[in-house]
C-alpha positions in Angstrom: 44.1 3.6 16.9 44.5 6.7 14.4 42.8 7.3 11.4 45.3 5.6 9.2 44.9 2.3 11.0 41.0 2.7 10.7 42.0 3.0 7.0 44.2 0.2 6.8 41.6 -1.9 8.9 38.9 -1.1 6.1 41.1 -1.7 3.2 42.9 -4.8 4.5 41.2 -6.6 7.2 37.8 -6.0 6.9 37.1 -7.2 3.2 37.5 -10.9 3.9 35.2 -10.9 6.6 32.5 -8.8 4.7 32.5 -11.3 2.0 32.4 -14.4 4.4 29.2 -12.5 5.8 27.7 -11.9 2.5 28.1 -15.3 1.2 26.7 -16.7 4.5 23.9 -14.3 4.1 23.3 -15.0 0.4 23.3 -18.9 1.1 20.7 -18.5 3.9 18.4 -16.3 1.5 18.6 -19.1 -1.3 18.1 -21.8 1.0 15.0 -20.2 2.1 13.7 -19.3 -1.4 14.4 -22.7 -2.8 12.8 -24.3 0.2 9.5 -22.9 -0.5 9.4 -25.1 -3.8 8.2 -24.3 -7.4 4.6 -24.4 -8.0 3.4 -27.7 -10.0 2.4 -25.9 -13.2 5.9 -24.9 -13.7 7.0 -28.6 -14.3 4.4 -29.1 -17.0 5.9 -28.7 -20.9 5.8 -25.0 -21.6 2.9 -24.0 -23.9 4.5 -21.1 -25.4 8.4 -20.2 -25.6 10.2 -20.1 -22.4 13.0 -17.9 -23.4 10.6 -15.3 -25.2 8.4 -15.2 -22.2 11.2 -14.5 -19.8 12.6 -11.7 -22.3 9.2 -10.2 -22.3 9.1 -10.2 -18.4 12.3 -8.0 -18.6 11.4 -5.7 -21.6 8.2 -5.3 -22.6 6.4 -5.6 -19.3 8.4 -2.4 -18.3 7.0 -0.3 -21.3 4.6 2.6 -19.7 1.6 0.9 -21.5 2.1 -2.2 -19.6 4.1 -1.4 -16.2 1.1 -0.3 -13.9 3.3 1.6 -11.4 4.9 3.8 -13.9 1.4 4.9 -15.0 0.3 5.4 -11.4 3.2 7.5 -10.4 5.5 8.1 -13.4 7.6 10.9 -11.6 8.8 8.7 -8.7 9.3 5.6 -10.9 11.2 7.4 -13.3 13.3 8.7 -10.5 13.6 5.2 -9.5 15.1 4.0 -12.8 17.6 6.8 -13.0 18.7 5.7 -9.3 19.2 2.0 -10.5 20.6 2.9 -13.6 23.2 5.1 -12.4 24.3 2.9 -9.5 24.9 0.3 -12.2 26.9 2.9 -14.3 29.0 4.1 -11.2 30.5 0.4 -11.5 32.0 1.0 -14.5 34.0 4.3 -13.8 37.6 3.4 -14.1 38.3 3.4 -10.2 35.7 1.1 -9.5 36.2 -1.1 -12.4 39.7 -1.6 -11.5 39.0 -2.1 -7.8 36.4 -4.7 -8.8 38.6 -6.5 -11.1 41.4 -6.3 -8.9 39.5 -8.1 -6.0 38.6 -11.1 -8.4 42.3 -11.2 -9.5 41.6 -9.9 -13.1 43.5 -7.1 -15.0 41.6 -4.0 -15.5 40.3 -3.3 -18.9 39.5 0.2 -20.3 36.2 1.6 -19.0 33.6 3.2 -21.1 32.6 5.8 -18.3 36.0 8.0 -18.6 34.7 11.5 -19.0 34.9 13.7 -15.9 31.6 15.3 -17.1 30.1 11.9 -17.4 31.5 10.7 -14.1 30.0 13.9 -12.4 26.7 13.7 -14.0 26.1 10.1 -12.9 27.1 10.6 -9.5 25.0 13.7 -9.3 22.1 12.0 -10.7 22.8 8.9 -8.2 22.9 11.3 -5.0 19.8 13.4 -6.1 17.6 10.6 -7.1 18.6 8.4 -3.9 17.8 11.5 -1.8 14.5 12.0 -3.3 13.5 8.2 -2.7 14.5 8.5 0.9 12.6 11.7 1.5 9.7 10.4 -0.3 9.7 7.0 1.9 10.1 9.3 5.1 7.1 11.2 4.2 5.2 8.0 3.1 6.2 6.1 6.1 5.4 9.0 8.7 1.9 8.9 7.2 -0.3 6.4 8.8 -2.8 6.0 5.8 -0.1 5.8 3.2 -0.1 2.5 1.4 3.9 2.3 2.0 3.7 1.9 5.6 2.2 -1.6 5.9 4.9 -3.2 3.4 7.9 -1.0 4.7 10.0 -1.2 7.7 12.5 0.9 9.5 15.5 -1.2 8.1 14.2 0.0 4.5 16.0 3.1 5.2 19.1 1.8 6.3 20.4 0.6 2.8 19.3 3.6 1.0 21.3 5.9 3.7 24.4 3.8 3.2 24.4 4.1 -0.7 23.7 8.0 -0.3 26.7 8.1 2.3 28.9 5.7 0.0 28.3 8.2 -2.9 28.8 11.4 -1.0 31.8 10.3 0.9 33.5 9.0 -2.7 32.6 12.4 -4.2 34.0 14.4 -1.6 37.2 12.1 -1.7 37.6 12.1 -5.4 37.0 15.9 -5.9 39.3 17.1 -2.8 36.2 18.9 -1.1 36.9 17.3 2.4 39.6 15.5 4.0 40.7 12.7 1.8 41.9 10.0 4.2 38.5 10.4 6.3 36.3 10.6 3.4 38.0 7.5 1.7 37.9 5.4 4.8 34.0 6.5 5.6 33.7 5.2 1.9 35.4 2.0 2.2 33.7 1.2 5.8 30.1 2.3 4.3 30.5 0.1 1.1 31.3 -2.9 3.2 28.6 -2.3 5.9 26.0 -2.2 2.7 27.6 -5.5 1.4 26.9 -7.1 5.0 23.5 -5.8 5.2 22.4 -6.5 1.6 21.4 -10.3 2.0 19.2 -9.4 5.3 17.5 -6.5 3.6 14.9 -5.8 1.0 17.9 -4.5 -1.1 18.5 -8.4 -1.7 16.2 -7.3 -4.6 19.2 -6.7 -6.5 19.7 -10.1 -7.0 16.4 -11.6 -6.0 14.6 -9.7 -8.8 16.9 -11.5 -11.4 15.6 -14.6 -10.2 11.8 -13.3 -9.5 11.5 -11.9 -13.1 12.8 -14.8 -14.8 10.7 -17.2 -12.9 7.6 -15.3 -13.9 8.3 -15.4 -17.5 9.1 -19.0 -17.3 5.9 -19.6 -15.4 3.9 -17.6 -17.8 5.0 -19.6 -20.9 4.3 -22.8 -18.9 0.9 -21.3 -18.6 0.5 -20.3 -22.2 0.2 -16.7 -21.4 
């Protein structure tokens, strides 16, 4: 099997298996979450507006005056925001948007991230911020007295490492800085490894966070807070 065969495998054969494993993992996670059940107090009539409380959980609670982690370590939290925002924006670059829409059988639409400078800036910020997160985690995890160590596992490094690998391989391929076929193959395979890994890791917070923050806002409404 040569590099071209591996490329075709990552592009044509692997994706269906990736989607199936991802969906099965997601089903297992949702089953586990909902098997716990909802606290009884969430069933009572809301004492304050549910929608307003849910929106507040996503907006006001992240303001510097309210968000305790941002006040405690502002540099790392701002770096984390940059990482998550640029990860979201990368999906709206023309090539990624076209691929995502094609995957779901839709026609590509004009992207709002078209400037070459903008794409380079987003990619650079993503790699730099992700690398800083990984370096910090390694430093914190190696410190036995660190507050991170009790809540972190070695598996936490897999997701962030895969995301950095995805970005670096994509940048090298897009700008012709390394062998295109090799880099695009690494890009495709690492993306699918991350998708497969996602439901079984803490990176699932990308989905679970939507549920948790909304649930928190709704429960606060029920309690009249």
